[in-house]
matplotlib code that plots the C-alpha trace (Angstrom):
import matplotlib.pyplot as plt

x = [18.4, 19.2, 16.8, 19.1, 20.0, 16.7, 14.3, 11.8, 12.2, 10.1, 9.6, 10.6, 10.5, 9.6, 10.4, 9.4, 10.1, 8.4, 9.8, 13.3, 16.4, 18.3, 15.6, 17.9, 20.5, 17.8, 16.0, 19.7, 19.8, 16.1, 16.7, 19.9, 17.5, 15.1, 17.8, 16.4, 13.5, 15.3, 18.7, 18.6, 17.8, 17.4, 16.5, 15.5, 13.2, 13.5, 11.4, 12.7, 9.1, 10.1, 10.4, 11.5, 15.0, 16.1, 19.0, 19.0, 20.7, 20.9, 22.6, 22.8, 22.1, 25.8, 26.7, 24.1, 24.4, 27.5, 27.9, 28.0, 25.0, 22.8, 24.2, 22.9, 19.4, 18.7, 15.5, 12.6, 11.2, 11.5, 10.4, 12.7, 12.9, 14.6, 13.4, 13.7, 11.8, 8.8, 6.5, 8.1, 11.9, 15.3, 16.8, 17.0, 13.7, 12.0, 14.0, 11.9, 10.6, 9.4, 9.6, 7.1, 7.3, 4.3, 2.8, 0.5, 3.3, 5.5, 5.1, 7.0, 5.5, 7.4, 5.2, 5.5, 3.6, 2.0, -1.1, -2.9, -4.9, -2.1, -2.1, -5.7, -5.6, -2.1, -3.9, -7.0, -4.8, -2.7, -5.7, -6.7, -3.3, -0.8, 2.4, 4.5, 8.2, 8.7, 7.4, 6.8, 3.0, 3.5, 3.8, 0.0, -0.6, 1.0, -1.4, -4.6, -3.6, -2.8, -6.0, -8.3, -10.2, -11.0, -9.6, -7.8, -4.7, -5.7, -9.4, -7.1, -5.1, -8.5, -10.0, -6.8, -6.7, -10.3, -9.1, -6.1, -6.6, -3.9, -1.3, 0.0, 2.0, 2.1, 3.9, 3.2, 4.8, 4.5, 6.4, 4.0, 2.9, 3.2, 0.1, 0.5, -2.2, -2.3, -4.4, -7.9, -6.7, -3.5, -1.4, 1.9, 3.0, 3.3, 3.9, 3.9, 6.5, 7.4, 11.1, 11.2, 8.6, 8.7, 6.8, 8.1, 6.6, 8.3, 7.5, 9.2, 9.6, 13.2, 14.1, 12.6, 15.0, 17.9, 17.3, 15.9, 12.2, 9.2, 6.5, 3.2, 1.0, 0.4, -1.4, -4.7, -6.0, -7.8, -6.6, -4.8, -2.6, -1.9, 1.4, 2.5, 4.0, 0.6, 0.9, -0.8, -4.5, -6.0, -8.6, -10.3, -10.3, -12.4, -13.6, -11.4, -12.5, -11.1, -7.7, -5.2, -1.5, 0.9, 1.8, 5.1, 5.9, 6.2, 7.7, 10.5, 10.1, 10.4, 13.3, 13.1, 13.5, 10.4, 6.7, 4.0, 0.6, 1.9, 3.5, 7.2, 8.4, 11.1, 8.9, 6.5, 9.2, 10.2, 6.6, 6.3, 9.5, 7.8, 4.7, 6.7, 8.6, 5.3, 3.7, 7.0, 7.7, 8.4, 11.5, 14.8, 17.8, 21.1, 21.5, 19.0, 20.3, 18.8, 19.7, 20.7, 19.3, 15.4, 15.1, 17.5, 14.5, 12.3, 15.2, 15.5, 12.0, 12.2, 15.4, 13.7, 10.5, 12.2, 15.0, 17.5, 20.5, 20.4, 24.0, 25.2, 25.6, 25.7, 27.6, 26.7, 29.6, 28.2, 30.8, 30.5, 28.2, 24.7, 24.7, 21.4, 22.5, 24.8, 23.3, 24.4, 23.4, 27.3, 27.7, 24.7, 25.6, 29.2, 27.4, 25.4, 28.8, 30.4, 27.0, 27.0, 29.5, 28.8, 30.6, 31.8, 32.7, 28.8, 27.2, 29.8, 27.9, 24.9, 21.3, 20.5, 17.2, 17.6, 14.9, 14.1, 11.1, 9.6, 10.7, 9.9, 11.5, 13.5, 16.7, 18.4, 17.1, 18.6, 22.1, 22.1, 21.1, 23.7, 26.2, 25.4, 25.7, 29.1, 30.2, 29.3, 25.8, 24.3, 20.9, 19.2, 15.5, 14.2, 11.6, 9.6, 8.2, 5.3, 2.9, 3.8, 3.5, 1.2, 0.0, 1.7, 1.7, 0.4, 1.0, 4.6, 6.5, 8.1, 6.5, 3.8, 3.3, 2.5, 5.6, 8.1, 6.6, 7.6, 4.6, 2.2, 3.0, 4.6, 3.3, 5.3, 6.9, 7.8, 9.6, 11.4, 12.6, 13.7, 15.7, 17.3, 16.4, 15.7, 12.4, 10.5, 7.8, 5.6, 4.0, 0.4, -1.6, -3.6, -0.3, 1.3, -1.9, -2.0, 1.8, 1.5, -1.2, -2.4, -5.0, -7.8, -11.0, -10.9, -10.6, -7.5, -6.7, -6.3, -3.5, -3.3, -2.7, -3.0, 0.2, -0.8, -4.5, -5.1, -7.7, -7.0, -8.4, -8.6, -9.5, -6.4, -6.8, -9.9, -10.7, -12.7, -13.0, -16.1, -18.7, -17.7, -14.0, -15.2, -17.0, -14.2, -11.9, -14.3]
y = [-24.8, -26.5, -24.2, -23.6, -27.2, -28.7, -26.8, -25.3, -21.7, -19.3, -15.8, -13.3, -12.0, -8.8, -6.4, -3.1, -1.0, 2.2, 4.7, 4.1, 6.0, 3.5, 1.9, 1.2, -0.7, -2.7, -3.7, -4.8, -7.2, -8.3, -8.9, -11.1, -13.4, -13.7, -14.3, -17.9, -16.6, -15.0, -14.6, -13.0, -9.4, -7.0, -3.5, -0.9, 2.3, 4.6, 7.7, 10.7, 12.1, 14.3, 11.9, 8.2, 7.0, 3.7, 1.3, -2.0, -4.2, -7.8, -10.5, -11.5, -9.0, -8.8, -8.2, -5.4, -3.1, -1.7, 0.9, 3.9, 3.0, 2.5, 5.8, 7.7, 6.4, 6.8, 8.3, 7.1, 4.2, 1.7, -1.2, -3.9, -6.9, -10.0, -11.8, -15.1, -14.3, -16.3, -14.1, -11.6, -12.0, -11.1, -7.6, -4.5, -3.2, -6.0, -5.8, -4.6, -2.7, -1.0, 2.9, 5.2, 9.0, 11.2, 14.7, 13.5, 11.8, 8.7, 5.1, 2.3, -1.6, -5.0, -7.8, -11.6, -14.1, -14.2, -12.6, -15.0, -12.3, -9.9, -10.3, -9.7, -6.4, -5.4, -5.8, -4.0, -1.1, -1.0, -0.3, 2.4, 3.9, 2.7, 2.1, -0.6, -0.3, -3.9, -7.5, -7.9, -8.7, -6.0, -3.0, -3.8, -2.6, 0.6, 1.4, 0.3, 2.6, 5.6, 4.9, 5.1, 8.2, 7.7, 9.4, 9.2, 7.1, 4.0, 4.0, 3.8, 1.1, -1.0, -0.5, -1.8, -4.8, -6.0, -6.3, -8.7, -12.6, -14.8, -14.7, -11.5, -10.0, -6.6, -3.5, -0.1, 2.9, 6.6, 9.5, 9.5, 6.0, 2.3, 0.3, -3.6, -6.0, -9.9, -11.5, -12.9, -16.7, -15.8, -17.9, -16.4, -15.5, -12.1, -10.8, -7.9, -6.8, -4.3, -2.4, 0.2, 2.9, 1.6, -1.3, -3.9, -6.1, -9.3, -12.6, -14.6, -14.1, -15.0, -11.4, -10.0, -12.4, -10.7, -7.3, -7.7, -7.0, -8.7, -10.6, -9.0, -11.2, -12.4, -10.2, -11.6, -12.7, -9.7, -7.4, -3.9, -2.2, 1.4, 2.1, 6.0, 8.4, 7.8, 3.9, 1.2, 0.9, -2.1, -2.2, -4.8, -4.5, -7.7, -10.6, -13.6, -16.1, -19.3, -19.7, -21.3, -21.1, -22.6, -25.9, -26.0, -23.0, -25.4, -28.4, -26.4, -22.8, -21.0, -21.1, -23.7, -20.9, -19.0, -19.1, -19.1, -18.3, -19.6, -22.8, -23.3, -24.4, -26.8, -28.6, -29.0, -30.4, -32.8, -34.0, -34.8, -37.0, -38.6, -39.5, -40.5, -42.9, -44.3, -44.7, -46.8, -48.7, -51.8, -50.1, -51.3, -49.2, -48.7, -44.9, -42.0, -38.7, -35.7, -33.7, -30.4, -28.1, -28.1, -31.9, -32.1, -31.4, -34.1, -36.5, -35.8, -36.6, -39.8, -41.0, -40.3, -42.0, -45.0, -45.6, -45.8, -43.5, -40.2, -39.1, -36.6, -38.9, -35.8, -32.5, -29.2, -26.8, -23.1, -21.3, -22.4, -20.2, -20.4, -23.5, -22.9, -20.5, -23.3, -23.6, -27.3, -30.7, -31.4, -28.3, -28.8, -32.1, -30.8, -28.2, -30.7, -32.5, -29.1, -28.3, -31.8, -34.4, -37.8, -38.8, -42.2, -43.2, -43.0, -44.5, -47.0, -50.7, -49.0, -49.2, -45.6, -44.0, -40.7, -37.9, -35.3, -32.8, -33.2, -34.2, -31.8, -33.3, -36.1, -35.5, -34.2, -37.1, -39.6, -38.0, -37.7, -41.7, -42.3, -40.2, -42.3, -45.5, -44.5, -43.7, -47.3, -47.1, -50.8, -49.6, -45.9, -45.7, -42.4, -41.0, -37.8, -35.7, -34.5, -35.9, -36.3, -32.9, -33.7, -30.0, -26.7, -23.7, -20.4, -18.6, -17.7, -21.2, -22.0, -24.8, -23.7, -26.6, -30.3, -31.0, -29.7, -32.5, -36.0, -36.9, -35.6, -38.4, -41.0, -43.3, -43.9, -46.9, -45.3, -42.3, -44.7, -46.3, -43.0, -41.8, -45.4, -45.8, -49.2, -47.8, -44.7, -43.6, -40.2, -38.9, -39.0, -35.6, -36.7, -37.2, -33.8, -31.9, -33.4, -32.9, -29.2, -28.9, -25.4, -24.4, -23.7, -25.8, -24.5, -27.2, -28.8, -26.8, -23.7, -25.1, -24.8, -28.2, -27.4, -28.7, -32.1, -32.1, -29.8, -28.3, -24.2, -21.8, -19.1, -18.7, -19.3, -18.2, -15.7, -15.4, -12.1, -9.3, -9.6, -7.2, -5.7, -5.5, -3.6, -1.3, -0.6, 0.0, 2.5]
z = [12.8, 9.4, 7.5, 5.0, 4.0, 4.8, 2.5, 5.3, 6.2, 7.9, 6.1, 8.9, 12.1, 13.6, 16.6, 17.8, 20.9, 22.1, 24.6, 24.9, 24.5, 22.3, 20.3, 17.2, 19.7, 21.3, 17.9, 16.8, 19.6, 19.4, 15.4, 16.6, 18.7, 15.8, 13.3, 12.8, 11.4, 8.2, 7.0, 3.9, 5.0, 8.1, 8.5, 11.4, 10.9, 13.9, 14.7, 16.7, 16.8, 13.7, 11.0, 10.2, 9.1, 8.0, 7.9, 6.1, 4.0, 2.7, 4.8, 8.3, 11.0, 12.0, 8.4, 7.9, 11.1, 12.7, 15.6, 13.2, 11.4, 14.3, 16.0, 13.1, 13.2, 17.0, 18.3, 20.7, 18.9, 16.2, 14.3, 12.8, 10.4, 9.6, 6.3, 4.4, 1.0, 0.0, -1.0, -3.7, -4.5, -3.1, -3.5, -1.3, -2.5, -0.6, 2.4, 5.5, 7.3, 4.0, 4.4, 2.6, 2.2, 1.2, 1.6, 4.2, 6.3, 6.5, 7.5, 7.9, 7.7, 8.8, 8.3, 9.4, 7.4, 3.7, 2.3, 0.3, -1.5, -2.1, -6.0, -6.1, -4.3, -5.9, -9.7, -8.3, -6.7, -10.2, -12.1, -9.7, -10.5, -7.6, -8.5, -6.6, -6.0, -4.8, -5.4, -1.5, -0.5, 2.5, 0.2, -0.5, 3.0, 2.6, -0.6, 1.0, 4.1, 2.1, -0.2, 2.7, 3.2, 6.9, 9.9, 12.3, 11.2, 13.2, 11.3, 8.1, 9.4, 10.5, 7.1, 5.4, 7.6, 7.0, 3.4, 4.1, 3.9, 5.2, 7.9, 9.6, 12.9, 11.3, 12.7, 11.2, 12.6, 11.9, 13.6, 16.5, 17.3, 16.4, 15.4, 16.2, 14.3, 14.3, 11.8, 12.8, 13.1, 15.0, 12.6, 13.4, 17.0, 18.5, 22.0, 24.0, 26.5, 29.1, 29.4, 31.8, 30.9, 27.4, 25.5, 23.1, 20.7, 18.8, 16.9, 19.7, 23.4, 23.3, 22.0, 25.4, 27.2, 25.4, 26.0, 29.8, 28.9, 31.0, 28.9, 29.2, 27.0, 23.5, 21.1, 20.5, 16.9, 15.3, 17.9, 17.0, 19.7, 19.4, 21.5, 21.6, 24.1, 26.3, 26.6, 25.0, 24.0, 22.8, 20.1, 17.6, 13.7, 13.3, 15.9, 16.2, 13.7, 15.5, 16.5, 14.1, 15.2, 12.9, 14.6, 12.7, 15.2, 17.8, 16.0, 14.2, 13.5, 16.8, 19.1, 22.1, 24.4, 23.3, 24.9, 22.4, 23.8, 27.2, 26.1, 26.2, 22.8, 24.4, 26.6, 23.8, 21.7, 24.7, 25.1, 21.3, 21.6, 24.5, 22.7, 19.6, 21.5, 23.1, 19.5, 18.2, 21.1, 18.7, 17.5, 19.1, 19.2, 21.3, 21.1, 20.4, 18.6, 17.2, 14.1, 15.4, 16.5, 16.3, 16.9, 20.0, 22.4, 20.9, 20.9, 24.8, 25.3, 23.1, 25.2, 28.4, 27.6, 25.8, 28.3, 25.4, 25.9, 24.3, 22.5, 20.3, 17.3, 14.9, 15.5, 13.9, 12.6, 13.6, 11.5, 8.0, 5.3, 4.5, 1.8, 0.4, -2.1, -3.8, -7.0, -7.8, -6.4, -5.6, -3.7, -1.6, -0.8, 0.3, 2.1, 4.3, 5.2, 6.1, 8.4, 9.9, 10.9, 12.6, 15.7, 14.7, 18.3, 19.4, 16.3, 14.9, 15.0, 16.8, 16.0, 15.8, 16.3, 14.6, 15.7, 13.2, 13.4, 9.9, 6.2, 3.4, 0.3, 1.7, 0.3, 3.4, 5.4, 2.7, 3.0, 6.9, 6.9, 4.5, 6.6, 9.8, 7.9, 6.2, 9.9, 10.8, 12.1, 11.9, 11.5, 11.5, 12.3, 11.5, 13.6, 13.0, 15.8, 13.5, 10.8, 7.1, 5.3, 2.4, 1.8, 0.9, 3.1, 2.1, 5.2, 5.1, 5.1, 1.6, 0.6, -1.6, -4.1, -3.7, -6.0, -3.2, -0.6, -0.8, 1.4, -1.0, -3.6, -1.5, 1.4, 4.5, 3.0, -0.1, 1.8, 3.8, 0.9, -0.6, 2.4, 2.8, 6.5, 8.3, 9.4, 9.5, 11.9, 12.1, 15.0, 14.8, 14.2, 17.5, 19.3, 18.4, 19.2, 22.8, 23.1, 22.5, 24.7, 24.2, 26.5, 24.2, 23.3, 19.6, 16.7, 17.2, 20.3, 18.4, 15.9, 11.9, 10.8, 7.1, 5.9, 7.4, 6.7, 3.5, 5.6, 5.7, 7.8, 5.3, 1.7, -0.6, -3.8, -4.3, -8.0, -7.3, -4.8, -2.7, -2.6, 0.7, -0.6, -3.5, -1.5, 1.0, -2.0, -3.8]

ax = plt.figure().add_subplot(projection="3d")
ax.plot(x, y, z, "-o")
ax.set_aspect("equal")
plt.show()
């Protein structure tokens, strides 16, 4: 995916395994499968039943780990994490899993998502004497767990989870067990798998495929799994509060070979492309091309439905560095050209229908349109397999202000002019919902559409702690 140059990034991915003699090595492979969910840092924490040991660093999975490092932290279980920073900044102190040692025992935490009330909880905890060592919202969870006076450990975790608001797929590990939780709305994906006599959890099922694990089921919203040497026990820390899986997981974020709540991502994107073709049947073109990689599935669907030939009009160079760290506009422009190249023979003198999954700021769309026209395209018609993103996400995608979103202040025609396309069409919200085809009867078939509608499934900025929160916190 072109997350680095397109301004749309997921926060992270989590992986956990219990009951295997090579948990560090399998975690390494699991993180490779989840690399698209975060490229800024990676970490693995392993337990051998006696204590917890960590290896982590900044950069890609292949840059952080090697055989010597993995051999030194082997045991019987592990949790692992790849990170893209949204809440909290960069730096080693924020690379997860976070590991904490105390006289009452050690614990490690890995988290995918974003806690919308983390700052309020952190301020309260600091007034009670807590000292924070990172700027990550995940550290708040550890302090809440340690503050709890309940017993056993799972009761402490359940009490802490009931204070959290927002999106979280969370792994908590001690030397004796691993606890797995998904927020009450199921905003972020999380699945349970089986590998031999052991158990595996991951943000996406593509991680199971890579290590040869068998998919068992999705972790339910509000569910708490306790995994230890005795097996898996299912508990609940709260009732499900209405499914609200992030629609952008299907549109853009997840790998196409992953299944989310029983829906294959590639097939969902292909259906979105077909529906998009039906909604803009008036557009005439000679060739359909997709912006690699996440738009290819939708482009194939569009071509099949429209009868217009699909071609590789844009080629992605997979062997260049990450361009999002480049500080100047000129370097970012050059980075796009390094990442993408037009196939002149495909687009020259053609009316090109360019399929993309979303428009965030519009700058990259404009660069690609210009690139195609410079390569000789007669016309470039941009079609987007999702609705306009009009509202920020507070649940783990790095669009946290309206100013970052061109659709928040411009209509479709204004966006078309800004990206210099000959036409611009977005998929309708209804078409997207029906194309994803989730098997639920909840509102929006269990999807969160907040970035398209501004209707959020949780409170966003609670100004004060509620009475029951004050009581739980003491």
